[in-house]
Structure formats: structure tokens, C-alpha cells
N, CA, C and O atoms as a Tinker XYZ file with bonds, in Angstrom:
   336  protein
     1  N     -2.207000  -18.790000    8.930000    73     2
     2  CA    -3.290000  -18.295000    8.097000    64     1     3
     3  C     -3.561000  -16.819000    8.425000    63     2     4     5
     4  O     -3.494000  -16.413000    9.585000    81     3
     5  N     -3.857000  -16.048000    7.422000    73     3     6
     6  CA    -4.084000  -14.614000    7.574000    64     5     7
     7  C     -5.538000  -14.368000    7.971000    63     6     8     9
     8  O     -6.453000  -14.929000    7.366000    81     7
     9  N     -5.750000  -13.533000    8.984000    73     7    10
    10  CA    -7.102000  -13.193000    9.427000    64     9    11
    11  C     -7.813000  -12.381000    8.347000    63    10    12    13
    12  O     -7.190000  -11.581000    7.648000    81    11
    13  N     -9.097000  -12.590000    8.221000    73    11    14
    14  CA    -9.874000  -11.881000    7.212000    64    13    15
    15  C    -10.046000  -10.417000    7.617000    63    14    16    17
    16  O    -10.466000  -10.113000    8.733000    81    15
    17  N     -9.718000   -9.530000    6.701000    73    15    18
    18  CA    -9.843000   -8.094000    6.925000    64    17    19
    19  C    -11.010000   -7.600000    6.079000    63    18    20    21
    20  O    -11.071000   -7.874000    4.881000    81    19
    21  N    -11.931000   -6.875000    6.697000    73    19    22
    22  CA   -13.112000   -6.406000    5.975000    64    21    23
    23  C    -12.960000   -4.938000    5.570000    63    22    24    25
    24  O    -12.158000   -4.190000    6.129000    81    23
    25  N    -13.758000   -4.565000    4.585000    73    23    26
    26  CA   -13.777000   -3.182000    4.115000    64    25    27
    27  C    -14.212000   -2.253000    5.246000    63    26    28    29
    28  O    -13.685000   -1.149000    5.384000    81    27
    29  N    -15.174000   -2.700000    6.054000    73    27    30
    30  CA   -15.668000   -1.882000    7.166000    64    29    31
    31  C    -14.550000   -1.561000    8.165000    63    30    32    33
    32  O    -14.496000   -0.454000    8.702000    81    31
    33  N    -13.672000   -2.515000    8.409000    73    31    34
    34  CA   -12.547000   -2.275000    9.321000    64    33    35
    35  C    -11.615000   -1.209000    8.748000    63    34    36    37
    36  O    -11.137000   -0.335000    9.470000    81    35
    37  N    -11.366000   -1.293000    7.450000    73    35    38
    38  CA   -10.465000   -0.331000    6.807000    64    37    39
    39  C    -11.070000    1.061000    6.770000    63    38    40    41
    40  O    -10.381000    2.052000    7.012000    81    39
    41  N    -12.367000    1.135000    6.465000    73    39    42
    42  CA   -13.033000    2.436000    6.333000    64    41    43
    43  C    -13.142000    3.135000    7.690000    63    42    44    45
    44  O    -13.278000    4.357000    7.742000    81    43
    45  N    -13.084000    2.380000    8.783000    73    43    46
    46  CA   -13.050000    2.998000   10.120000    64    45    47
    47  C    -11.745000    3.755000   10.324000    63    46    48    49
    48  O    -11.725000    4.793000   10.986000    81    47
    49  N    -10.662000    3.246000    9.763000    73    47    50
    50  CA    -9.344000    3.877000    9.912000    64    49    51
    51  C     -9.152000    5.024000    8.928000    63    50    52    53
    52  O     -8.608000    6.070000    9.281000    81    51
    53  N     -9.608000    4.819000    7.676000    73    51    54
    54  CA    -9.495000    5.846000    6.639000    64    53    55
    55  C    -10.887000    6.001000    6.018000    63    54    56    57
    56  O    -11.252000    5.235000    5.127000    81    55
    57  N    -11.667000    6.988000    6.482000    73    55    58
    58  CA   -13.078000    7.108000    6.097000    64    57    59
    59  C    -13.334000    7.388000    4.611000    63    58    60    61
    60  O    -14.415000    7.073000    4.115000    81    59
    61  N    -12.399000    7.953000    3.910000    73    59    62
    62  CA   -12.609000    8.275000    2.500000    64    61    63
    63  C    -12.136000    7.094000    1.643000    63    62    64    65
    64  O    -10.947000    6.774000    1.624000    81    63
    65  N    -13.076000    6.446000    0.931000    73    63    66
    66  CA   -12.731000    5.244000    0.171000    64    65    67
    67  C    -11.757000    5.541000   -0.974000    63    66    68    69
    68  O    -10.976000    4.671000   -1.361000    81    67
    69  N    -11.797000    6.743000   -1.510000    73    67    70
    70  CA   -10.875000    7.090000   -2.592000    64    69    71
    71  C     -9.451000    7.258000   -2.055000    63    70    72    73
    72  O     -8.482000    6.810000   -2.669000    81    71
    73  N     -9.350000    7.902000   -0.916000    73    71    74
    74  CA    -8.044000    8.059000   -0.280000    64    73    75
    75  C     -7.496000    6.695000    0.134000    63    74    76    77
    76  O     -6.297000    6.440000    0.018000    81    75
    77  N     -8.367000    5.834000    0.611000    73    75    78
    78  CA    -7.972000    4.472000    0.977000    64    77    79
    79  C     -7.380000    3.747000   -0.228000    63    78    80    81
    80  O     -6.337000    3.103000   -0.122000    81    79
    81  N     -8.051000    3.857000   -1.367000    73    79    82
    82  CA    -7.560000    3.192000   -2.585000    64    81    83
    83  C     -6.201000    3.741000   -3.010000    63    82    84    85
    84  O     -5.325000    2.976000   -3.412000    81    83
    85  N     -6.018000    5.045000   -2.926000    73    83    86
    86  CA    -4.748000    5.666000   -3.310000    64    85    87
    87  C     -3.632000    5.227000   -2.371000    63    86    88    89
    88  O     -2.538000    4.882000   -2.818000    81    87
    89  N     -3.908000    5.241000   -1.065000    73    87    90
    90  CA    -2.894000    4.858000   -0.084000    64    89    91
    91  C     -2.480000    3.407000   -0.278000    63    90    92    93
    92  O     -1.289000    3.094000   -0.283000    81    91
    93  N     -3.455000    2.525000   -0.438000    73    91    94
    94  CA    -3.144000    1.104000   -0.608000    64    93    95
    95  C     -2.389000    0.867000   -1.924000    63    94    96    97
    96  O     -1.438000    0.087000   -1.965000    81    95
    97  N     -2.814000    1.540000   -2.987000    73    95    98
    98  CA    -2.137000    1.379000   -4.277000    64    97    99
    99  C     -0.687000    1.821000   -4.232000    63    98   100   101
   100  O      0.203000    1.121000   -4.716000    81    99
   101  N     -0.456000    2.987000   -3.647000    73    99   102
   102  CA     0.914000    3.497000   -3.540000    64   101   103
   103  C      1.780000    2.594000   -2.673000    63   102   104   105
   104  O      2.922000    2.292000   -3.019000    81   103
   105  N      1.227000    2.165000   -1.544000    73   103   106
   106  CA     2.003000    1.316000   -0.626000    64   105   107
   107  C      2.302000   -0.044000   -1.253000    63   106   108   109
   108  O      3.394000   -0.585000   -1.081000    81   107
   109  N      1.336000   -0.591000   -1.976000    73   107   110
   110  CA     1.543000   -1.884000   -2.633000    64   109   111
   111  C      2.668000   -1.784000   -3.659000    63   110   112   113
   112  O      3.494000   -2.691000   -3.768000    81   111
   113  N      2.703000   -0.685000   -4.408000    73   111   114
   114  CA     3.801000   -0.489000   -5.378000    64   113   115
   115  C      5.130000   -0.351000   -4.653000    63   114   116   117
   116  O      6.142000   -0.886000   -5.104000    81   115
   117  N      5.135000    0.370000   -3.521000    73   115   118
   118  CA     6.373000    0.528000   -2.750000    64   117   119
   119  C      6.873000   -0.808000   -2.207000    63   118   120   121
   120  O      8.079000   -1.037000   -2.123000    81   119
   121  N      5.950000   -1.680000   -1.844000    73   119   122
   122  CA     6.332000   -2.985000   -1.305000    64   121   123
   123  C      6.752000   -3.961000   -2.399000    63   122   124   125
   124  O      7.307000   -5.020000   -2.104000    81   123
   125  N      6.497000   -3.620000   -3.635000    73   123   126
   126  CA     6.822000   -4.529000   -4.730000    64   125   127
   127  C      5.585000   -5.253000   -5.205000    63   126   128   129
   128  O      5.555000   -6.483000   -5.265000    81   127
   129  N      4.565000   -4.486000   -5.542000    73   127   130
   130  CA     3.294000   -5.052000   -5.971000    64   129   131
   131  C      3.381000   -5.911000   -7.218000    63   130   132   133
   132  O      2.439000   -6.636000   -7.536000    81   131
   133  N      4.491000   -5.842000   -7.926000    73   131   134
   134  CA     4.642000   -6.643000   -9.135000    64   133   135
   135  C      4.971000   -8.095000   -8.812000    63   134   136   137
   136  O      4.936000   -8.953000   -9.694000    81   135
   137  N      5.288000   -8.371000   -7.558000    73   135   138
   138  CA     5.621000   -9.732000   -7.152000    64   137   139
   139  C      4.328000  -10.451000   -6.787000    63   138   140   141
   140  O      3.574000   -9.996000   -5.928000    81   139
   141  N      4.083000  -11.571000   -7.444000    73   139   142
   142  CA     2.873000  -12.341000   -7.186000    64   141   143
   143  C      3.194000  -13.427000   -6.167000    63   142   144   145
   144  O      4.123000  -14.214000   -6.347000    81   143
   145  N      2.414000  -13.453000   -5.100000    73   143   146
   146  CA     2.600000  -14.457000   -4.060000    64   145   147
   147  C      1.339000  -15.298000   -3.998000    63   146   148   149
   148  O      0.238000  -14.756000   -3.899000    81   147
   149  N      1.480000  -16.606000   -4.054000    73   147   150
   150  CA     0.332000  -17.502000   -4.012000    64   149   151
   151  C     -0.093000  -17.716000   -2.571000    63   150   152   153
   152  O      0.478000  -18.553000   -1.872000    81   151
   153  N     -1.097000  -16.963000   -2.119000    73   151   154
   154  CA    -1.520000  -17.062000   -0.725000    64   153   155
   155  C     -2.332000  -18.329000   -0.477000    63   154   156   157
   156  O     -2.396000  -18.809000    0.655000    81   155
   157  N     -2.950000  -18.873000   -1.516000    73   155   158
   158  CA    -3.752000  -20.086000   -1.338000    64   157   159
   159  C     -2.870000  -21.274000   -0.958000    63   158   160   161
   160  O     -3.331000  -22.210000   -0.305000    81   159
   161  N     -1.621000  -21.234000   -1.363000    73   159   162
   162  CA    -0.700000  -22.313000   -1.020000    64   161   163
   163  C     -0.174000  -22.146000    0.400000    63   162   164   165
   164  O      0.555000  -23.003000    0.898000    81   163
   165  N     -0.540000  -21.048000    1.051000    73   163   166
   166  CA    -0.125000  -20.828000    2.428000    64   165   167
   167  C      1.303000  -20.341000    2.556000    63   166   168   169
   168  O      1.898000  -20.450000    3.628000    81   167
   169  N      1.866000  -19.801000    1.476000    73   167   170
   170  CA     3.252000  -19.368000    1.527000    64   169   171
   171  C      3.418000  -18.095000    2.350000    63   170   172   173
   172  O      4.179000  -18.073000    3.317000    81   171
   173  N      2.712000  -17.044000    1.972000    73   171   174
   174  CA     2.819000  -15.748000    2.650000    64   173   175
   175  C      1.549000  -14.964000    2.402000    63   174   176   177
   176  O      0.714000  -15.342000    1.581000    81   175
   177  N      1.419000  -13.868000    3.123000    73   175   178
   178  CA     0.298000  -12.976000    2.854000    64   177   179
   179  C      0.595000  -12.179000    1.586000    63   178   180   181
   180  O      1.755000  -11.943000    1.250000    81   179
   181  N     -0.454000  -11.771000    0.889000    73   179   182
   182  CA    -0.266000  -11.005000   -0.331000    64   181   183
   183  C      0.150000   -9.577000    0.012000    63   182   184   185
   184  O      0.059000   -9.149000    1.163000    81   183
   185  N      0.598000   -8.863000   -0.985000    73   183   186
   186  CA     1.009000   -7.474000   -0.789000    64   185   187
   187  C     -0.164000   -6.633000   -0.290000    63   186   188   189
   188  O      0.006000   -5.807000    0.607000    81   187
   189  N     -1.354000   -6.836000   -0.865000    73   187   190
   190  CA    -2.516000   -6.062000   -0.430000    64   189   191
   191  C     -2.891000   -6.392000    1.013000    63   190   192   193
   192  O     -3.246000   -5.499000    1.782000    81   191
   193  N     -2.816000   -7.653000    1.377000    73   191   194
   194  CA    -3.120000   -8.024000    2.755000    64   193   195
   195  C     -2.155000   -7.354000    3.720000    63   194   196   197
   196  O     -2.543000   -6.938000    4.812000    81   195
   197  N     -0.903000   -7.254000    3.311000    73   195   198
   198  CA     0.090000   -6.586000    4.148000    64   197   199
   199  C     -0.250000   -5.095000    4.302000    63   198   200   201
   200  O     -0.127000   -4.540000    5.394000    81   199
   201  N     -0.672000   -4.459000    3.217000    73   199   202
   202  CA    -1.075000   -3.050000    3.274000    64   201   203
   203  C     -2.276000   -2.866000    4.193000    63   202   204   205
   204  O     -2.306000   -1.947000    5.011000    81   203
   205  N     -3.271000   -3.750000    4.052000    73   203   206
   206  CA    -4.469000   -3.661000    4.890000    64   205   207
   207  C     -4.105000   -3.826000    6.360000    63   206   208   209
   208  O     -4.634000   -3.125000    7.224000    81   207
   209  N     -3.210000   -4.745000    6.632000    73   207   210
   210  CA    -2.772000   -4.997000    8.009000    64   209   211
   211  C     -2.073000   -3.761000    8.579000    63   210   212   213
   212  O     -2.270000   -3.417000    9.745000    81   211
   213  N     -1.255000   -3.090000    7.755000    73   211   214
   214  CA    -0.569000   -1.872000    8.197000    64   213   215
   215  C     -1.575000   -0.781000    8.541000    63   214   216   217
   216  O     -1.377000   -0.034000    9.499000    81   215
   217  N     -2.648000   -0.685000    7.770000    73   215   218
   218  CA    -3.679000    0.317000    8.040000    64   217   219
   219  C     -4.355000    0.017000    9.371000    63   218   220   221
   220  O     -4.532000    0.915000   10.194000    81   219
   221  N     -4.731000   -1.237000    9.587000    73   219   222
   222  CA    -5.412000   -1.609000   10.829000    64   221   223
   223  C     -4.518000   -1.422000   12.048000    63   222   224   225
   224  O     -5.006000   -1.114000   13.135000    81   223
   225  N     -3.223000   -1.605000   11.874000    73   223   226
   226  CA    -2.290000   -1.436000   12.991000    64   225   227
   227  C     -1.878000    0.013000   13.198000    63   226   228   229
   228  O     -1.137000    0.324000   14.131000    81   227
   229  N     -2.362000    0.909000   12.323000    73   227   230
   230  CA    -2.059000    2.324000   12.462000    64   229   231
   231  C     -0.711000    2.732000   11.901000    63   230   232   233
   232  O     -0.260000    3.855000   12.126000    81   231
   233  N     -0.055000    1.825000   11.164000    73   231   234
   234  CA     1.255000    2.127000   10.587000    64   233   235
   235  C      1.143000    2.922000    9.290000    63   234   236   237
   236  O      2.086000    3.604000    8.890000    81   235
   237  N      0.005000    2.834000    8.647000    73   235   238
   238  CA    -0.223000    3.527000    7.377000    64   237   239
   239  C     -1.438000    4.425000    7.572000    63   238   240   241
   240  O     -2.551000    3.942000    7.781000    81   239
   241  N     -1.219000    5.728000    7.502000    73   239   242
   242  CA    -2.282000    6.693000    7.765000    64   241   243
   243  C     -2.421000    7.642000    6.571000    63   242   244   245
   244  O     -1.521000    7.700000    5.734000    81   243
   245  N     -3.533000    8.389000    6.474000    73   243   246
   246  CA    -3.754000    9.273000    5.325000    64   245   247
   247  C     -2.611000   10.220000    5.012000    63   246   248   249
   248  O     -2.349000   10.475000    3.836000    81   247
   249  N     -1.925000   10.746000    5.999000    73   247   250
   250  CA    -0.825000   11.665000    5.719000    64   249   251
   251  C      0.314000   10.961000    4.979000    63   250   252   253
   252  O      1.114000   11.610000    4.305000    81   251
   253  N      0.385000    9.626000    5.106000    73   251   254
   254  CA     1.404000    8.864000    4.391000    64   253   255
   255  C      1.209000    8.951000    2.874000    63   254   256   257
   256  O      2.174000    8.841000    2.117000    81   255
   257  N     -0.023000    9.145000    2.435000    73   255   258
   258  CA    -0.303000    9.215000    1.003000    64   257   259
   259  C      0.434000   10.390000    0.370000    63   258   260   261
   260  O      1.005000   10.260000   -0.713000    81   259
   261  N      0.422000   11.528000    1.042000    73   259   262
   262  CA     1.115000   12.703000    0.523000    64   261   263
   263  C      2.621000   12.468000    0.480000    63   262   264   265
   264  O      3.288000   12.839000   -0.486000    81   263
   265  N      3.148000   11.857000    1.525000    73   263   266
   266  CA     4.582000   11.568000    1.584000    64   265   267
   267  C      4.990000   10.582000    0.484000    63   266   268   269
   268  O      6.030000   10.751000   -0.151000    81   267
   269  N      4.167000    9.552000    0.264000    73   267   270
   270  CA     4.480000    8.571000   -0.783000    64   269   271
   271  C      4.443000    9.218000   -2.167000    63   270   272   273
   272  O      5.249000    8.886000   -3.036000    81   271
   273  N      3.511000   10.131000   -2.363000    73   271   274
   274  CA     3.422000   10.825000   -3.653000    64   273   275
   275  C      4.661000   11.687000   -3.879000    63   274   276   277
   276  O      5.186000   11.733000   -4.991000    81   275
   277  N      5.135000   12.375000   -2.828000    73   275   278
   278  CA     6.360000   13.172000   -2.933000    64   277   279
   279  C      7.562000   12.293000   -3.266000    63   278   280   281
   280  O      8.384000   12.650000   -4.109000    81   279
   281  N      7.661000   11.144000   -2.603000    73   279   282
   282  CA     8.762000   10.222000   -2.873000    64   281   283
   283  C      8.720000    9.725000   -4.317000    63   282   284   285
   284  O      9.751000    9.613000   -4.980000    81   283
   285  N      7.517000    9.432000   -4.786000    73   283   286
   286  CA     7.350000    8.958000   -6.166000    64   285   287
   287  C      7.829000   10.024000   -7.157000    63   286   288   289
   288  O      8.543000    9.715000   -8.111000    81   287
   289  N      7.434000   11.268000   -6.927000    73   287   290
   290  CA     7.849000   12.357000   -7.814000    64   289   291
   291  C      9.361000   12.555000   -7.788000    63   290   292   293
   292  O      9.977000   12.796000   -8.826000    81   291
   293  N      9.960000   12.453000   -6.595000    73   291   294
   294  CA    11.412000   12.599000   -6.483000    64   293   295
   295  C     12.124000   11.484000   -7.235000    63   294   296   297
   296  O     13.120000   11.734000   -7.913000    81   295
   297  N     11.623000   10.251000   -7.122000    73   295   298
   298  CA    12.234000    9.126000   -7.828000    64   297   299
   299  C     12.115000    9.298000   -9.340000    63   298   300   301
   300  O     13.045000    8.986000  -10.084000    81   299
   301  N     10.964000    9.796000   -9.785000    73   299   302
   302  CA    10.778000   10.038000  -11.214000    64   301   303
   303  C     11.748000   11.099000  -11.716000    63   302   304   305
   304  O     12.313000   10.971000  -12.802000    81   303
   305  N     11.936000   12.145000  -10.923000    73   303   306
   306  CA    12.874000   13.198000  -11.306000    64   305   307
   307  C     14.299000   12.658000  -11.364000    63   306   308   309
   308  O     15.048000   12.964000  -12.292000    81   307
   309  N     14.669000   11.859000  -10.374000    73   307   310
   310  CA    16.024000   11.292000  -10.351000    64   309   311
   311  C     16.254000   10.341000  -11.519000    63   310   312   313
   312  O     17.322000   10.363000  -12.131000    81   311
   313  N     15.279000    9.516000  -11.832000    73   311   314
   314  CA    15.455000    8.579000  -12.945000    64   313   315
   315  C     15.474000    9.339000  -14.281000    63   314   316   317
   316  O     16.121000    8.903000  -15.233000    81   315
   317  N     14.768000   10.469000  -14.350000    73   315   318
   318  CA    14.795000   11.292000  -15.552000    64   317   319
   319  C     16.130000   11.958000  -15.745000    63   318   320   321
   320  O     16.583000   12.136000  -16.876000    81   319
   321  N     16.781000   12.339000  -14.626000    73   319   322
   322  CA    18.097000   12.963000  -14.683000    64   321   323
   323  C     19.174000   11.960000  -15.056000    63   322   324   325
   324  O     20.159000   12.336000  -15.692000    81   323
   325  N     19.020000   10.695000  -14.683000    73   323   326
   326  CA    19.985000    9.665000  -14.995000    64   325   327
   327  C     20.051000    9.359000  -16.488000    63   326   328   329
   328  O     21.091000    8.950000  -17.003000    81   327
   329  N     18.918000    9.565000  -17.181000    73   327   330
   330  CA    18.872000    9.264000  -18.605000    64   329   331
   331  C     19.632000   10.294000  -19.430000    63   330   332   333
   332  O     20.073000    9.987000  -20.538000    81   331
   333  N     19.796000   11.519000  -18.909000    73   331   334
   334  CA    20.467000   12.583000  -19.661000    64   333   335
   335  C     21.946000   12.450000  -19.644000    63   334   336
   336  O     22.646000   13.272000  -20.234000    81   335
């Protein structure tokens, strides 16, 4: 069972709630946020829970948001070049 993670715990690690939302959103997409996992059935933790856990463990920090945005832009540029 996954331990309950609170907003207060997350905001201690990343004090700006807007930056927190951006970091979690980007990381969830990188992990494959389109995949739905039924956590109530006890199969696995959800993508968001995994992101929250990474933040609490110090694996995902505010500077990662800038890096993820750069990677996203590079991927968009590469996929745009493939279409030509």
C-alpha cells in the first residue's frame, strides 16, 4: 500500500505551488501519464503518486522543470523535422 502524501509535505520541498504543478505535470507526461493504473485494486502506485514520491525523496527538484521543458522543446523540434 502506498503511504499518503500530503500537499504540506510537497510544498516544503517546492514552496511555489505553481512551480510544483508544472514540475509534476511535466514529469507525469515523461513517465507516461496517459497510462491509467487502477491503484484501488492494489496493482501499482499511480503516475502522480510516483512523481510526489520523487519530490519527497529529493529526486525531482525545481531545476528539473527547466531541464524537462528544454527536453520537450527539443523533442518537438525533432518530431517537426521528421515530418518534412
